[in-house]
C-alpha positions as CSV (number, residue, x, y, z in Angstrom):
1,V,-118.2,104.6,34.6
2,L,-117.8,108.4,35.4
3,V,-119.5,111.1,33.3
4,S,-118.4,114.7,33.6
5,D,-120.8,117.1,35.3
6,G,-119.6,120.1,33.4
7,A,-116.5,120.7,35.6
8,P,-113.2,119.0,34.6
9,G,-114.4,115.5,34.3
10,A,-113.2,111.9,34.4
11,D,-110.7,112.8,31.7
12,A,-109.2,115.4,34.0
13,L,-108.8,112.7,36.7
14,A,-107.2,110.3,34.2
15,R,-104.7,113.0,33.1
16,W,-103.9,113.9,36.8
17,V,-103.2,110.2,37.6
18,A,-101.0,109.9,34.5
19,L,-98.7,112.8,35.6
20,S,-95.3,111.6,36.7
21,A,-94.4,114.3,39.2
22,H,-95.6,117.3,41.2
23,R,-99.3,116.8,41.0
24,Q,-101.3,119.6,42.5
25,P,-104.3,118.6,44.6
26,L,-107.4,118.0,42.4
27,A,-111.1,118.5,43.4
28,L,-113.8,117.3,41.0
29,D,-117.6,117.0,41.1
30,L,-118.7,114.1,38.9
31,R,-121.9,112.4,38.2
32,T,-122.0,108.7,37.4
33,R,-124.1,107.2,34.6
34,D,-126.6,105.9,37.2
35,G,-127.1,109.4,38.4
36,A,-125.0,109.4,41.6
37,Y,-123.1,112.6,42.5
38,L,-119.6,112.2,43.7
39,D,-117.1,114.7,45.2
40,I,-113.6,113.5,44.3
41,F,-110.4,114.8,45.9
42,A,-107.0,113.6,44.8
43,Q,-103.7,114.5,46.4
44,E,-100.1,113.4,45.8
45,M,-98.2,111.7,48.7
46,P,-94.6,112.4,49.6
47,D,-93.5,109.1,48.0
48,R,-95.1,110.2,44.7
49,G,-98.0,107.9,45.2
50,F,-101.4,109.4,45.5
51,V,-104.7,109.2,47.4
52,V,-108.1,109.7,45.8
53,S,-111.2,109.9,47.9
54,F,-114.7,109.5,46.5
55,T,-117.6,110.8,48.6
56,D,-121.2,110.1,47.5
57,V,-123.1,113.4,47.9
58,T,-126.2,112.3,45.9
59,A,-128.6,112.9,48.8
60,E,-127.2,116.3,49.5
61,R,-127.3,117.4,45.8
62,E,-130.8,116.0,45.3
63,A,-132.0,117.8,48.5
64,N,-130.3,121.0,47.2
65,L,-132.0,120.6,43.8
66,A,-135.3,120.0,45.5
67,M,-134.8,123.1,47.7
68,H,-134.1,125.2,44.6
69,A,-137.2,123.8,42.8
70,A,-139.3,124.5,45.9
71,N,-137.9,128.0,46.1
72,E,-138.8,128.7,42.5
73,Q,-142.3,127.4,43.1
74,L,-142.6,129.6,46.1
75,E,-141.4,132.6,44.2
76,Q,-143.9,131.9,41.5
77,R,-146.7,131.6,44.1
78,V,-145.7,134.8,45.7
79,Q,-145.7,136.5,42.3
80,E,-149.2,135.1,41.6
81,R,-150.5,136.2,45.0
82,T,-149.0,139.7,44.5
83,V,-150.8,140.0,41.2
84,A,-154.1,138.8,42.7
85,L,-153.7,141.2,45.7
86,A,-153.1,144.1,43.4
87,A,-156.2,143.2,41.4
88,A,-158.2,142.9,44.7
89,L,-156.9,146.3,45.8
90,D,-157.9,147.9,42.6
91,E,-161.4,146.3,42.9
92,A,-161.7,147.6,46.5
93,E,-160.7,151.1,45.5
94,R,-163.3,151.1,42.7
95,A,-165.9,149.8,45.2
96,N,-165.0,152.5,47.7
97,A,-165.2,155.2,45.0
98,S,-168.6,153.9,44.0
99,K,-169.7,153.8,47.6
100,S,-168.6,157.4,48.1
101,R,-170.6,158.5,45.0
102,F,-173.6,156.7,46.3
103,V,-173.4,158.1,49.8
104,A,-173.0,161.6,48.3
105,A,-176.1,161.1,46.1
106,A,-178.1,159.4,48.8
107,S,-177.3,162.1,51.4
108,H,-178.0,165.0,49.2
109,D,-181.4,164.0,47.7
110,P,-183.3,163.4,51.0
111,L,-182.2,166.8,52.3
112,Q,-184.5,168.6,49.9
113,P,-187.7,166.9,51.1
114,L,-186.5,167.4,54.7
115,S,-186.2,171.1,54.1
116,A,-189.7,171.2,52.7
117,G,-191.0,169.4,55.7
118,K,-189.3,171.9,58.0
119,L,-191.0,174.7,56.1
120,F,-194.4,173.1,56.7
121,L,-193.5,172.7,60.4
122,A,-192.5,176.3,60.6
123,S,-196.0,177.3,59.4
124,L,-197.5,175.0,62.1
125,E,-195.3,176.6,64.7
126,N,-196.6,180.0,63.7
127,A,-200.2,178.9,63.9
128,D,-202.2,179.1,67.1
129,C,-202.1,175.5,68.4
130,P,-203.0,174.1,71.7
131,P,-199.9,173.4,73.9
132,E,-200.0,169.7,73.4
133,Q,-199.9,170.1,69.6
134,A,-197.1,172.7,69.9
135,A,-195.0,170.2,71.9
136,I,-195.6,167.5,69.2
137,V,-194.6,170.0,66.5
138,G,-191.4,170.8,68.4
139,R,-190.5,167.1,68.7
140,V,-191.1,166.6,65.0
141,R,-188.9,169.5,64.2
142,S,-186.2,168.0,66.5
143,A,-186.5,164.6,64.7
144,F,-186.2,166.4,61.3
145,E,-183.1,168.3,62.5
146,S,-181.6,165.0,63.7
147,V,-182.2,163.3,60.4
148,E,-180.8,166.4,58.6
149,G,-177.7,166.3,60.8
150,I,-177.1,162.6,60.1
151,L,-177.5,163.1,56.3
152,G,-175.3,166.1,56.5
153,A,-172.6,164.1,58.3
154,L,-172.9,161.4,55.6
155,L,-172.5,164.0,52.9
156,D,-169.5,165.5,54.7
157,I,-167.9,162.0,55.0
158,S,-168.3,161.4,51.3
159,K,-166.7,164.8,50.5
160,L,-163.8,164.0,52.8
161,E,-163.3,160.6,51.2
162,S,-163.4,162.0,47.7
163,G,-160.8,164.7,48.7
164,N,-163.2,167.5,47.6
165,V,-163.0,169.3,51.0
166,A,-160.2,170.5,53.2
167,V,-160.2,169.6,56.8
168,R,-160.2,172.7,59.1
169,L,-159.4,172.2,62.8
170,A,-161.5,174.4,65.2
171,D,-162.5,174.5,68.8
172,I,-166.2,173.6,69.4
173,E,-168.5,173.7,72.4
174,L,-169.2,170.2,73.5
175,A,-172.4,171.3,75.4
176,A,-174.1,171.8,72.0
177,L,-173.2,168.3,70.9
178,F,-174.5,166.7,74.2
179,E,-177.6,168.8,74.5
180,R,-179.8,166.5,72.5
């Protein structure tokens, strides 16, 4: 009826029972042919008889096996997610590098036409213009300088992101920043 579960098996129990004297306590884990798990404990009594207890631990063992299987599945899923996360991180880093290159190119190219426009404005400022037109030329210059400042800031950001420029801390006058 009993099949050994790898530990001393049913044969070990039979040998223990067959001993005539001084049996040491015996603990076995056995599995029956129908798949039940049994914990068996045998102990000799003072009158040389013995007591053997059988405890059905099938539910506990099956729960333990199920927990181990679930743990292995969870570890596999964690591993798969880790690989996927690493791939996503690599993709994000490539996209960020591409964005930085685009921002650098997009910031630099428009600065040249802005500089040319500022030269044309300088020639208008030097010409004799009525006060209303001079005021308009001044506002256009201010708008060009604002766009130039924004594009310069984008270029600075792309340089910082690419690591091509060192950061230098310095004191600045806030009034100049808030003037516009």
